[in-house]
Backbone as JSON, one array per atom type, in Angstrom:
{
  "sequence": "MTDSKPRIWRTSKREIIRGEKTLIMGILNVTPDSFSDGGKFFSPDDALRQAGKMISEGADILDVGGESTRPDSRPVPAEEEIRRVVPVIEAIAGKFDVPVSIDTSKAAVAERAIEAGAEIVNDISGLRFDQGMAAVAARTGAGLVLMHSRGGFENMHRQEPVEDIFLEVSADFQRAIEKSLDFGVKSDRICLDVGIGFGKTLEQNLELIGRLDKIRRQFPQYPILVGASRKSFIGKILNDVPADQRSNGTLAAKVIAVWNGAEVVRVHEVRETAEALRVTEAIKRQTGKRTKRTSV",
  "N": [[39.52, 39.59, 34.74], [42.26, 41.65, 35.45], [42.88, 44.66, 37.33], [44.77, 47.16, 36.02], [45.44, 49.61, 36.92], [47.63, 51.83, 38.5], [48.64, 51.73, 41.96], [48.48, 54.37, 44.3], [50.18, 56.52, 46.57], [49.33, 59.43, 47.93], [50.59, 62.71, 48.53], [50.74, 66.1, 49.78], [51.96, 67.32, 47.67], [52.56, 65.58, 45.57], [52.15, 62.5, 43.65], [52.91, 59.31, 44.69], [53.95, 56.43, 43.29], [53.02, 53.22, 44.17], [54.54, 50.04, 44.79], [56.28, 49.7, 42.6], [58.91, 49.86, 43.49], [60.51, 49.39, 46.67], [60.02, 51.97, 48.94], [62.41, 54.11, 50.29], [62.83, 55.62, 53.28], [64.72, 58.04, 54.54], [66.28, 58.68, 57.63], [66.48, 61.67, 59.39], [67.54, 63.12, 61.98], [67.27, 66.0, 63.83], [68.23, 66.54, 66.45], [69.57, 66.74, 69.81], [69.78, 64.39, 71.2], [68.91, 61.89, 70.14], [68.69, 58.29, 69.92], [70.71, 56.98, 68.4], [71.99, 58.74, 66.68], [72.08, 61.24, 67.76], [72.7, 64.69, 67.86], [74.47, 64.72, 65.71], [73.55, 65.91, 63.36], [72.59, 68.38, 64.07], [72.85, 71.07, 63.43], [71.59, 73.27, 60.84], [73.21, 73.35, 58.49], [74.78, 71.0, 58.66], [72.7, 69.15, 58.64], [71.61, 69.6, 56.1], [73.71, 68.79, 54.45], [73.79, 66.07, 55.1], [71.26, 65.34, 54.2], [71.57, 65.68, 51.41], [73.49, 63.7, 50.97], [72.05, 61.33, 51.64], [70.02, 61.4, 49.72], [71.54, 61.14, 47.37], [72.37, 58.55, 47.73], [70.1, 57.09, 47.44], [67.7, 57.65, 48.83], [64.19, 57.96, 48.98], [62.4, 59.45, 50.39], [62.71, 61.94, 52.9], [62.84, 61.94, 56.35], [62.32, 64.16, 58.76], [63.07, 64.9, 62.06], [62.52, 66.51, 65.21], [62.4, 65.81, 67.83], [63.38, 63.48, 70.13], [62.4, 60.07, 70.4], [63.38, 58.02, 71.83], [63.81, 55.45, 74.41], [63.17, 56.72, 77.69], [63.33, 59.37, 76.94], [62.51, 62.89, 76.98], [59.62, 65.01, 76.58], [59.64, 67.59, 74.09], [59.11, 71.08, 74.01], [56.68, 72.51, 71.78], [57.48, 74.87, 70.49], [60.29, 74.78, 70.59], [60.76, 72.45, 69.13], [59.8, 73.25, 66.64], [61.65, 75.28, 66.11], [63.92, 73.77, 65.68], [63.33, 72.11, 63.45], [62.15, 73.54, 61.27], [63.99, 75.37, 59.85], [65.67, 73.45, 58.66], [63.92, 71.9, 57.07], [63.01, 73.88, 55.31], [65.43, 74.45, 53.99], [66.03, 71.98, 52.76], [63.75, 71.58, 51.13], [64.04, 73.75, 49.49], [66.25, 73.13, 47.98], [66.21, 70.48, 47.04], [64.23, 68.16, 45.13], [62.48, 66.25, 46.65], [60.29, 64.23, 48.56], [59.53, 65.47, 51.79], [59.17, 64.43, 55.06], [57.65, 65.15, 58.19], [58.51, 64.22, 61.33], [56.62, 64.03, 63.92], [54.43, 64.42, 66.77], [52.8, 66.5, 67.25], [50.36, 68.82, 66.4], [50.76, 71.55, 65.94], [53.47, 71.7, 65.29], [53.52, 70.1, 63.01], [51.96, 71.65, 61.27], [53.53, 74.01, 60.91], [55.78, 72.83, 59.81], [54.8, 71.83, 57.38], [54.13, 74.23, 56.13], [56.72, 75.06, 55.75], [57.6, 73.34, 53.81], [57.36, 70.55, 54.06], [55.61, 67.5, 53.22], [54.49, 65.23, 54.15], [53.19, 63.83, 57.12], [54.43, 62.26, 59.92], [53.28, 60.47, 62.39], [53.95, 59.24, 65.46], [52.15, 58.54, 67.39], [49.82, 57.78, 66.24], [47.6, 59.51, 66.08], [46.84, 59.67, 68.73], [47.95, 61.39, 70.64], [47.51, 64.05, 69.85], [44.76, 65.13, 68.46], [44.36, 67.14, 66.7], [46.17, 66.8, 64.72], [45.11, 65.22, 62.66], [43.29, 67.0, 61.56], [45.01, 68.96, 60.54], [46.38, 67.44, 58.59], [44.23, 66.79, 56.92], [43.37, 69.32, 56.04], [45.59, 70.31, 54.67], [46.19, 68.34, 52.85], [48.28, 66.63, 53.21], [50.38, 63.67, 53.2], [49.87, 61.0, 55.53], [51.31, 59.27, 58.08], [50.44, 56.7, 60.16], [51.33, 55.46, 63.13], [51.55, 52.52, 65.14], [51.44, 52.58, 68.6], [51.66, 52.45, 72.21], [50.43, 53.78, 75.32], [51.58, 56.83, 77.01], [53.72, 59.62, 75.99], [56.06, 59.55, 77.63], [56.06, 57.01, 78.73], [55.69, 55.06, 76.84], [57.48, 53.12, 76.05], [57.54, 51.44, 78.15], [55.36, 49.86, 78.55], [53.24, 47.22, 79.69], [53.36, 44.09, 78.03], [50.98, 43.17, 75.5], [48.81, 40.35, 75.0], [48.14, 39.36, 72.42], [49.68, 40.53, 69.83], [49.13, 41.04, 67.16], [46.35, 41.31, 67.03], [46.12, 43.58, 68.63], [47.6, 45.57, 67.17], [46.16, 45.6, 64.77], [43.59, 46.41, 65.64], [44.18, 48.97, 66.61], [45.12, 50.26, 64.32], [42.72, 50.29, 62.86], [41.18, 52.0, 64.46], [42.7, 54.41, 64.25], [42.62, 54.88, 61.49], [39.84, 55.23, 61.05], [39.42, 57.54, 62.6], [41.02, 59.35, 61.2], [39.71, 59.45, 58.69], [37.26, 60.45, 59.53], [37.93, 63.07, 60.13], [38.39, 64.02, 57.66], [40.59, 63.27, 56.17], [41.9, 61.97, 53.21], [41.62, 58.64, 52.0], [43.69, 57.71, 50.35], [45.87, 59.05, 51.24], [46.93, 57.89, 53.47], [49.28, 55.99, 55.37], [50.5, 53.09, 57.02], [52.24, 52.24, 59.99], [53.78, 49.7, 61.73], [55.1, 50.07, 64.12], [57.58, 49.08, 65.28], [59.39, 48.18, 68.15], [58.09, 49.85, 69.93], [56.57, 49.59, 72.84], [56.55, 46.8, 72.73], [57.49, 43.36, 73.05], [60.67, 41.68, 72.58], [60.17, 39.3, 71.21], [57.67, 39.85, 70.08], [58.28, 41.94, 68.33], [59.85, 40.51, 66.49], [57.93, 38.7, 65.55], [56.1, 40.44, 64.29], [57.6, 41.43, 62.14], [58.32, 39.03, 60.87], [55.86, 37.95, 60.21], [54.54, 39.86, 58.77], [52.99, 39.87, 56.53], [50.49, 39.13, 57.35], [49.34, 41.43, 58.48], [49.49, 42.96, 56.19], [47.62, 41.68, 54.53], [45.27, 42.31, 55.88], [45.04, 45.05, 55.61], [45.12, 45.94, 52.79], [44.82, 48.16, 51.18], [46.44, 50.2, 52.02], [49.78, 51.54, 52.16], [52.37, 49.82, 53.9], [54.57, 50.6, 56.46], [57.8, 49.96, 57.82], [59.87, 50.5, 60.51], [62.73, 49.58, 61.61], [65.29, 50.23, 62.09], [68.34, 49.97, 63.67], [67.19, 49.32, 66.12], [66.51, 48.39, 69.58], [65.89, 45.68, 69.93], [67.35, 44.37, 68.01], [69.93, 44.84, 68.91], [69.84, 43.32, 71.28], [69.62, 40.69, 70.31], [72.1, 40.48, 69.14], [73.98, 40.19, 71.17], [73.84, 42.46, 72.85], [75.01, 44.68, 71.5], [76.05, 48.09, 70.84], [74.07, 50.85, 69.43], [75.29, 51.86, 67.09], [76.47, 49.65, 66.01], [74.68, 47.95, 64.84], [74.03, 47.66, 62.2], [74.21, 45.5, 60.31], [72.42, 43.63, 61.37], [70.13, 45.16, 61.21], [69.79, 45.36, 58.41], [69.09, 42.7, 57.81], [66.59, 42.53, 59.09], [65.14, 44.45, 57.63], [65.14, 43.4, 55.02], [63.64, 41.05, 55.35], [61.23, 42.16, 56.2], [60.44, 43.58, 53.9], [60.21, 41.47, 52.11], [57.98, 40.32, 53.18], [55.98, 42.16, 52.68], [56.27, 44.91, 53.32], [56.16, 48.24, 52.17], [57.42, 50.6, 52.55], [60.44, 51.54, 54.08], [62.02, 52.74, 56.96], [65.05, 54.23, 57.55], [68.52, 54.42, 58.68], [70.97, 53.87, 57.34], [71.27, 54.44, 54.12], [72.43, 53.8, 51.54], [73.38, 51.13, 51.85], [70.97, 49.87, 52.43], [69.5, 50.35, 50.07], [70.96, 48.84, 48.19], [70.74, 46.23, 49.25], [67.97, 45.89, 49.04], [67.52, 46.05, 46.32], [68.47, 43.57, 45.46], [66.78, 41.89, 46.94], [64.25, 42.59, 45.84], [64.62, 41.81, 43.2], [64.79, 39.04, 43.46], [62.22, 38.56, 44.5], [60.63, 39.36, 42.31], [61.39, 37.47, 40.36], [60.66, 35.1, 41.63], [57.92, 35.52, 41.79], [57.22, 35.46, 39.05], [57.82, 32.8, 38.44], [56.0, 31.48, 40.1], [53.57, 32.27, 38.93], [53.79, 31.06, 36.42], [53.8, 28.33, 37.05], [51.32, 28.01, 38.12], [49.48, 28.21, 36.14]],
  "CA": [[40.39, 40.65, 34.23], [42.89, 42.37, 36.54], [42.93, 46.11, 37.21], [46.17, 47.56, 35.83], [45.6, 50.97, 37.43], [48.66, 51.83, 39.54], [48.27, 52.18, 43.3], [49.12, 55.65, 44.55], [50.18, 57.16, 47.88], [49.34, 60.86, 47.63], [50.99, 63.69, 49.52], [50.22, 67.41, 49.4], [52.67, 67.84, 46.51], [52.82, 64.64, 44.48], [51.64, 61.13, 43.71], [53.99, 58.34, 44.78], [53.47, 55.14, 42.8], [53.34, 52.11, 45.08], [54.76, 48.71, 44.24], [57.38, 49.62, 41.64], [60.08, 49.6, 44.31], [60.35, 49.75, 48.06], [60.38, 53.36, 49.22], [63.37, 54.25, 51.38], [62.67, 56.85, 54.05], [65.95, 58.3, 55.27], [66.07, 59.33, 58.93], [67.3, 62.86, 59.6], [67.21, 63.63, 63.31], [67.92, 67.26, 64.2], [68.07, 66.51, 67.91], [70.84, 66.5, 70.51], [69.71, 63.22, 72.08], [68.36, 60.67, 69.57], [69.43, 57.17, 70.5], [71.86, 56.5, 67.64], [72.68, 59.79, 65.92], [71.79, 62.52, 68.39], [73.72, 65.72, 67.8], [75.3, 64.68, 64.5], [73.02, 66.77, 62.3], [71.81, 69.34, 64.82], [72.86, 72.36, 62.74], [70.97, 73.2, 59.51], [74.22, 73.04, 57.47], [75.09, 69.56, 58.75], [71.51, 68.42, 58.23], [71.46, 69.71, 54.64], [74.72, 67.91, 53.84], [73.34, 64.69, 55.28], [70.13, 65.15, 53.29], [72.11, 65.47, 50.07], [74.15, 62.38, 50.94], [71.04, 60.28, 51.61], [69.36, 61.45, 48.41], [72.46, 60.57, 46.37], [72.48, 57.12, 47.97], [68.86, 56.4, 47.06], [66.52, 57.93, 49.66], [63.01, 58.43, 48.27], [61.73, 60.37, 51.31], [63.53, 62.31, 54.06], [62.0, 62.08, 57.54], [62.99, 65.1, 59.65], [62.5, 64.89, 63.41], [63.16, 67.41, 66.17], [62.14, 65.34, 69.2], [63.76, 62.08, 70.27], [61.41, 59.17, 71.01], [64.09, 56.89, 72.43], [63.4, 55.21, 75.8], [63.55, 57.7, 78.72], [63.41, 60.73, 76.42], [61.54, 63.85, 77.53], [58.96, 65.8, 75.53], [60.21, 68.89, 73.72], [58.04, 72.04, 73.72], [56.42, 72.68, 70.34], [58.27, 75.99, 69.98], [61.66, 74.31, 70.38], [60.74, 71.49, 68.03], [59.67, 74.06, 65.42], [62.93, 75.97, 65.91], [64.89, 72.79, 65.19], [63.03, 71.45, 62.17], [61.71, 74.41, 60.17], [65.09, 75.79, 58.96], [66.17, 72.29, 57.92], [62.93, 71.57, 56.04], [63.07, 74.94, 54.3], [66.66, 74.29, 53.21], [65.9, 70.78, 51.92], [62.71, 71.83, 50.11], [64.52, 74.75, 48.55], [67.36, 72.63, 47.18], [65.99, 69.15, 46.48], [62.86, 67.76, 44.81], [62.27, 64.96, 47.3], [59.3, 64.4, 49.62], [60.0, 65.62, 53.15], [58.22, 64.04, 56.09], [57.93, 65.68, 59.51], [58.3, 63.21, 62.37], [56.14, 64.74, 65.1], [53.08, 64.08, 67.23], [52.17, 67.76, 67.62], [49.73, 69.46, 65.25], [51.38, 72.86, 65.69], [54.74, 71.44, 64.61], [53.2, 69.61, 61.67], [51.49, 72.76, 60.44], [54.66, 74.86, 60.55], [56.66, 72.05, 58.93], [54.17, 71.79, 56.06], [54.33, 75.56, 55.58], [58.14, 75.16, 55.37], [57.88, 72.49, 52.65], [57.07, 69.13, 54.28], [54.38, 67.06, 52.56], [54.03, 64.03, 54.85], [53.26, 63.9, 58.58], [54.71, 60.94, 60.48], [52.82, 60.59, 63.77], [54.21, 58.0, 66.2], [51.05, 58.23, 68.3], [48.63, 57.39, 65.5], [46.55, 60.48, 66.43], [46.41, 59.55, 70.13], [48.45, 62.5, 71.46], [46.98, 65.34, 69.39], [43.8, 64.87, 67.39], [44.48, 68.21, 65.72], [47.04, 66.33, 63.64], [44.27, 64.78, 61.54], [42.73, 68.2, 60.94], [46.1, 69.57, 59.76], [46.6, 66.6, 57.42], [43.07, 66.93, 56.02], [43.32, 70.67, 55.47], [46.73, 70.54, 53.78], [46.34, 67.26, 51.88], [49.55, 65.93, 53.45], [50.38, 62.26, 53.52], [49.79, 60.8, 56.98], [51.76, 57.97, 58.58], [49.84, 56.38, 61.45], [52.12, 54.39, 63.75], [51.01, 51.88, 66.34], [52.18, 52.66, 69.86], [50.77, 52.37, 73.36], [50.86, 54.6, 76.44], [51.9, 58.22, 76.77], [55.05, 59.88, 75.43], [57.17, 59.2, 78.52], [56.03, 55.63, 79.2], [55.27, 54.14, 75.77], [58.44, 52.02, 75.93], [57.49, 50.64, 79.37], [54.04, 49.25, 78.66], [53.15, 45.76, 79.82], [53.02, 43.55, 76.71], [49.66, 42.58, 75.28], [48.92, 38.92, 74.69], [48.07, 39.14, 70.98], [50.17, 41.77, 69.24], [48.48, 41.27, 65.87], [45.03, 41.83, 67.33], [46.32, 44.93, 69.14], [48.01, 46.46, 66.08], [45.05, 45.68, 63.83], [42.52, 47.23, 66.24], [44.63, 50.35, 66.7], [45.1, 50.79, 62.96], [41.34, 50.57, 62.49], [40.81, 53.22, 65.19], [43.39, 55.57, 63.68], [42.1, 55.11, 60.14], [38.5, 55.8, 61.16], [39.54, 58.92, 63.08], [41.55, 60.15, 60.09], [38.64, 59.64, 57.7], [36.25, 61.32, 60.14], [38.44, 64.44, 60.06], [38.46, 64.42, 56.26], [41.8, 62.8, 55.49], [41.58, 61.04, 52.13], [42.17, 57.31, 52.23], [44.93, 57.49, 49.61], [46.96, 59.78, 51.91], [47.29, 57.19, 54.71], [50.28, 54.92, 55.42], [50.46, 52.46, 58.34], [53.53, 51.83, 60.53], [53.5, 48.75, 62.82], [55.68, 50.56, 65.37], [58.58, 48.17, 65.84], [60.13, 48.69, 69.29], [57.27, 50.71, 70.79], [55.67, 48.83, 73.69], [56.48, 45.42, 72.26], [58.59, 42.52, 73.48], [61.57, 41.25, 71.51], [59.5, 38.27, 70.42], [56.6, 40.47, 69.3], [58.92, 42.64, 67.21], [60.23, 39.5, 65.51], [56.71, 38.18, 64.93], [55.52, 41.44, 63.39], [58.39, 41.46, 60.91], [58.28, 37.72, 60.22], [54.5, 37.65, 59.73], [53.97, 41.14, 58.35], [52.0, 39.61, 55.49], [49.19, 39.04, 58.01], [48.86, 42.81, 58.52], [49.36, 43.38, 54.79], [46.36, 41.15, 54.01], [44.17, 42.98, 56.55], [44.98, 46.45, 55.18], [45.79, 45.94, 51.49], [44.71, 49.44, 50.48], [47.38, 51.17, 52.58], [51.18, 51.13, 52.24], [52.84, 49.45, 55.24], [55.93, 51.08, 56.75], [58.5, 49.32, 58.92], [61.06, 51.21, 60.98], [63.45, 48.71, 62.55], [66.7, 50.58, 62.01], [69.17, 50.07, 64.88], [66.35, 49.2, 67.3], [67.13, 47.66, 70.68], [65.71, 44.23, 69.8], [68.48, 43.89, 67.22], [71.06, 44.83, 69.82], [69.71, 42.19, 72.22], [69.94, 39.46, 69.59], [73.53, 40.49, 68.82], [74.76, 40.26, 72.41], [73.81, 43.81, 73.42], [75.9, 45.63, 70.83], [75.47, 49.44, 70.81], [73.26, 51.19, 68.26], [76.08, 52.07, 65.87], [76.97, 48.37, 65.53], [73.51, 47.13, 64.52], [73.69, 47.84, 60.79], [73.99, 44.22, 59.63], [71.16, 43.08, 61.87], [69.07, 46.0, 60.65], [69.58, 44.95, 57.02], [68.34, 41.44, 57.81], [65.19, 42.82, 59.45], [64.49, 45.18, 56.54], [64.95, 42.49, 53.89], [62.52, 40.16, 55.67], [60.02, 42.98, 56.21], [60.06, 43.84, 52.51], [59.77, 40.19, 51.55], [56.64, 40.03, 53.71], [54.98, 43.12, 52.28], [56.52, 46.32, 53.61], [56.36, 49.07, 50.97], [58.28, 51.71, 52.96], [61.31, 51.24, 55.21], [62.62, 53.95, 57.55], [66.41, 53.71, 57.76], [69.67, 55.3, 58.83], [71.94, 53.57, 56.28], [70.5, 54.43, 52.88], [73.09, 53.09, 50.44], [73.36, 49.69, 52.14], [69.59, 49.42, 52.3], [69.12, 50.37, 48.65], [71.6, 47.7, 47.51], [70.13, 44.99, 49.73], [66.6, 45.77, 48.56], [67.55, 45.74, 44.88], [68.59, 42.12, 45.35], [65.54, 41.32, 47.47], [63.18, 42.8, 44.88], [64.89, 40.98, 42.02], [64.41, 37.67, 43.82], [60.77, 38.54, 44.61], [60.06, 39.4, 40.96], [61.62, 36.2, 39.7], [59.83, 34.11, 42.31], [56.55, 35.77, 41.37], [57.06, 34.96, 37.69], [57.82, 31.33, 38.46], [54.74, 31.07, 40.71], [52.5, 32.46, 37.95], [53.92, 30.05, 35.35], [53.47, 26.98, 37.53], [49.92, 27.94, 38.54], [48.62, 28.25, 34.96]],
  "C": [[40.95, 41.47, 35.38], [42.92, 43.86, 36.25], [44.39, 46.55, 37.14], [46.44, 48.97, 36.34], [46.62, 50.97, 38.57], [48.11, 52.3, 40.88], [49.11, 53.4, 43.64], [49.06, 55.99, 46.04], [50.34, 58.65, 47.61], [49.82, 61.67, 48.82], [50.4, 65.04, 49.08], [50.86, 67.95, 48.14], [52.78, 66.88, 45.34], [52.08, 63.33, 44.7], [52.84, 60.18, 43.7], [53.42, 56.99, 44.37], [53.96, 54.04, 43.73], [53.63, 50.83, 44.29], [55.88, 48.59, 43.24], [58.69, 49.3, 42.34], [59.75, 49.95, 45.75], [60.82, 51.19, 48.27], [61.3, 53.41, 50.44], [63.2, 55.62, 52.01], [63.91, 57.05, 54.9], [65.69, 59.11, 56.53], [67.03, 60.5, 59.08], [66.86, 63.5, 60.92], [68.0, 64.92, 63.59], [67.68, 67.47, 65.7], [69.44, 66.33, 68.56], [70.89, 65.14, 71.2], [69.05, 61.99, 71.47], [69.28, 59.49, 69.86], [70.66, 56.75, 69.71], [72.61, 57.58, 66.89], [72.44, 61.18, 66.49], [72.96, 63.48, 68.32], [74.52, 65.76, 66.52], [74.85, 65.69, 63.45], [72.16, 67.88, 62.91], [71.78, 70.71, 64.13], [72.23, 72.21, 61.35], [71.98, 72.84, 58.41], [74.57, 71.56, 57.47], [73.91, 68.73, 58.27], [71.33, 68.46, 56.71], [72.48, 68.84, 53.93], [74.31, 66.45, 53.96], [72.16, 64.38, 54.37], [70.62, 64.87, 51.88], [72.77, 64.12, 49.92], [73.11, 61.27, 50.84], [70.3, 60.24, 50.28], [70.24, 60.82, 47.34], [72.59, 59.07, 46.53], [71.19, 56.36, 47.7], [67.66, 56.65, 47.93], [65.39, 58.49, 48.8], [62.25, 59.48, 49.07], [62.74, 60.71, 52.4], [62.59, 62.6, 55.23], [62.75, 62.91, 58.58], [62.29, 65.11, 61.0], [63.26, 65.79, 64.36], [62.92, 67.02, 67.61], [62.47, 63.85, 69.26], [62.62, 61.28, 70.91], [62.08, 57.92, 71.56], [63.56, 56.64, 73.84], [63.99, 56.26, 76.74], [63.75, 59.11, 78.17], [62.31, 61.58, 77.02], [60.89, 64.63, 76.4], [59.67, 67.13, 75.32], [59.06, 69.85, 73.47], [57.91, 72.27, 72.22], [57.29, 73.79, 69.75], [59.71, 75.58, 69.7], [61.74, 73.32, 69.23], [60.65, 72.22, 66.69], [61.0, 74.75, 65.09], [63.97, 75.03, 65.31], [64.6, 72.36, 63.75], [62.75, 72.4, 61.01], [62.87, 74.87, 59.29], [65.64, 74.65, 58.1], [65.21, 71.93, 56.78], [62.94, 72.62, 54.94], [64.29, 74.78, 53.4], [66.56, 73.1, 52.27], [64.91, 71.03, 50.79], [63.17, 72.84, 49.07], [65.59, 74.24, 47.61], [67.06, 71.33, 46.45], [64.51, 68.92, 46.18], [62.63, 66.35, 45.33], [61.22, 65.17, 48.38], [59.96, 64.49, 50.99], [58.87, 65.27, 54.1], [58.63, 64.71, 57.41], [57.53, 64.64, 60.55], [57.92, 63.94, 63.66], [54.77, 64.21, 65.51], [52.31, 65.32, 67.65], [51.63, 68.45, 66.36], [50.38, 70.79, 64.92], [52.69, 72.72, 64.94], [54.49, 70.99, 63.18], [52.78, 70.75, 60.75], [52.64, 73.65, 59.99], [55.61, 74.14, 59.59], [56.1, 71.99, 57.51], [54.3, 73.15, 55.37], [55.77, 75.73, 55.07], [58.49, 74.28, 54.18], [57.66, 71.01, 52.84], [55.75, 68.77, 53.61], [53.82, 65.77, 53.13], [54.17, 64.28, 56.34], [53.41, 62.47, 59.1], [54.43, 61.01, 61.98], [52.98, 59.28, 64.53], [53.05, 57.6, 67.1], [49.8, 57.75, 67.56], [47.41, 58.2, 65.9], [46.09, 60.35, 67.88], [46.82, 60.77, 70.96], [47.79, 63.84, 71.1], [46.06, 65.11, 68.2], [43.82, 65.97, 66.34], [45.36, 67.83, 64.55], [46.22, 65.91, 62.43], [43.67, 65.97, 60.81], [43.77, 68.9, 60.07], [46.32, 68.78, 58.47], [45.46, 66.75, 56.42], [43.08, 68.27, 55.31], [44.41, 70.89, 54.43], [46.88, 69.49, 52.69], [47.62, 66.47, 52.06], [49.34, 64.43, 53.57], [50.43, 62.09, 55.03], [50.2, 59.38, 57.34], [51.21, 57.77, 59.98], [50.6, 55.2, 62.05], [51.4, 53.81, 64.96], [51.97, 52.08, 67.51], [51.17, 52.59, 70.99], [51.32, 53.25, 74.47], [51.12, 56.04, 76.04], [53.33, 58.39, 76.28], [56.16, 59.33, 76.32], [57.13, 57.76, 79.0], [55.68, 54.62, 78.11], [56.24, 52.98, 75.57], [58.4, 51.1, 77.16], [56.11, 50.03, 79.6], [54.14, 47.74, 78.87], [52.73, 45.18, 78.48], [51.61, 43.01, 76.65], [49.86, 41.12, 74.87], [48.98, 38.66, 73.19], [48.45, 40.43, 70.28], [49.49, 42.06, 67.9], [47.08, 41.83, 66.05], [45.13, 43.28, 67.8], [46.65, 45.92, 68.03], [46.85, 46.67, 65.11], [43.94, 46.59, 64.37], [42.93, 48.7, 66.3], [44.7, 51.01, 65.33], [43.67, 51.17, 62.56], [40.84, 51.84, 63.17], [41.4, 54.46, 64.53], [42.89, 55.91, 62.28], [40.72, 55.77, 60.2], [38.54, 57.24, 61.63], [40.04, 59.83, 61.97], [40.45, 60.46, 59.08], [37.56, 60.57, 58.24], [36.65, 62.79, 60.05], [38.58, 64.92, 58.62], [39.74, 64.06, 55.55], [41.38, 61.8, 54.41], [42.3, 59.71, 52.35], [43.52, 57.1, 51.55], [46.1, 58.32, 50.14], [47.58, 58.97, 53.05], [48.32, 56.09, 54.46], [50.29, 54.39, 56.85], [51.84, 51.95, 58.74], [53.26, 50.93, 61.74], [54.2, 49.1, 64.12], [56.63, 49.59, 66.04], [59.31, 48.87, 67.0], [59.33, 49.54, 70.25], [56.27, 49.86, 71.57], [55.49, 47.39, 73.28], [57.68, 44.64, 72.79], [59.48, 42.2, 72.29], [60.86, 40.26, 70.59], [58.39, 38.87, 69.55], [57.15, 41.28, 68.13], [59.29, 41.65, 66.1], [59.0, 38.94, 64.8], [56.12, 39.16, 63.93], [56.28, 41.52, 62.07], [58.25, 40.14, 60.15], [56.92, 37.35, 59.66], [53.78, 38.93, 59.31], [52.9, 40.95, 57.28], [50.59, 39.49, 56.07], [48.56, 40.43, 58.11], [48.6, 43.32, 57.1], [48.01, 42.92, 54.21], [45.15, 41.86, 54.63], [43.95, 44.41, 56.04], [45.64, 46.62, 53.81], [45.77, 47.29, 50.79], [45.72, 50.48, 50.94], [48.82, 50.66, 52.5], [51.57, 50.86, 53.7], [54.29, 49.89, 55.39], [56.5, 50.29, 57.92], [59.75, 50.13, 59.24], [61.76, 50.39, 62.03], [64.9, 49.12, 62.72], [67.35, 50.8, 63.38], [68.37, 49.91, 66.18], [66.96, 48.25, 68.33], [66.96, 46.15, 70.57], [66.83, 43.61, 68.96], [69.73, 43.81, 68.09], [71.02, 43.65, 70.77], [70.06, 40.87, 71.54], [71.44, 39.33, 69.35], [74.4, 40.75, 70.06], [74.94, 41.69, 72.93], [74.81, 44.77, 72.8], [75.24, 47.01, 70.83], [74.81, 49.75, 69.48], [74.09, 51.3, 66.99], [76.72, 50.79, 65.34], [75.83, 47.41, 65.15], [73.13, 47.17, 63.05], [73.39, 46.52, 60.09], [72.68, 43.57, 60.08], [69.97, 43.85, 61.34], [68.76, 45.59, 59.22], [68.77, 43.67, 56.94], [66.86, 41.69, 58.1], [64.46, 43.51, 58.3], [64.2, 44.27, 55.35], [63.74, 41.59, 54.15], [61.2, 40.93, 55.69], [59.53, 43.24, 54.79], [59.57, 42.56, 51.84], [58.33, 39.89, 51.97], [55.63, 41.15, 53.48], [55.19, 44.57, 52.63], [56.77, 47.08, 52.31], [57.25, 50.27, 51.26], [59.13, 51.23, 54.12], [61.98, 52.53, 55.66], [64.0, 53.56, 58.07], [67.41, 54.82, 58.05], [70.65, 55.11, 57.67], [71.22, 53.4, 54.94], [71.16, 53.58, 51.8], [73.03, 51.58, 50.66], [71.96, 49.11, 51.98], [69.17, 49.33, 50.84], [69.7, 49.17, 47.92], [70.97, 46.38, 47.95], [68.74, 44.8, 49.16], [66.53, 45.55, 47.06], [67.64, 44.23, 44.66], [67.31, 41.44, 45.82], [64.41, 41.42, 46.45], [63.38, 41.99, 43.61], [64.48, 39.53, 42.28], [62.89, 37.55, 43.9], [60.11, 38.53, 43.23], [60.21, 38.06, 40.27], [60.77, 35.09, 40.31], [58.38, 34.26, 41.92], [56.27, 35.27, 39.98], [56.96, 33.45, 37.66], [56.48, 30.81, 39.02], [53.59, 31.18, 39.71], [52.56, 31.4, 36.86], [53.43, 28.69, 35.82], [52.0, 26.86, 37.91], [48.96, 27.95, 37.36], [48.18, 26.84, 34.56]]
}
């Protein structure tokens, strides 16, 4: 007898049902220097308009970031990061009923963002840069995205590649999960991000997306997030096209990631992603029905 109880990803404000549809996390960078949209939504008014646009196009979550993590970026002081993100989060939370995620690796920023209305913390360091992040998530009940990355903030894109990327990602997830639980984060708050583009070769990025089901099987209790939008590996495959010309390649990567088990995708182009995933999910549902019929 199968358990029909729905799987839930909990945040500090709501329960998000997993598996009904792929969750689309819209990227909202309030930075002057992000690699593909730096400066476009730097003012709170511009950011709020973009938030409304992404929600109307199908975004399930908005991920607000005030510090670029592109290659060769420099750390931003916590005070400046707070100054950038808090007014935007307050404006979004005051106008829209949509989960807001704060993209930061600093506990002080996460705490202020949650006070402003955020309910998910998206930590690219997987608790490596600031262990206080786990304490903030535990105390507030926020959802916690643990991303795999290697190295420090300024050199994480220049790490020598590991030989077995699946072993590396799996081991780091286990470390981050155990640390989260030790600090009191509830298991149903955690989401795992494989960290496409962070300290990985082009081939390793492709393997992680193409064989994501391997990670999915190892960590079935946690939603898996993939953020491949406009990443440099797509540009390299497409003859070094700039970031703003990687949309079609990004869609291909997202579709394959979802086919292989991703439950959350972090994206710039929301409408295009939503349409592509509706088709992907329809095919997956039909394929699943056929598989069940033929196996009886």
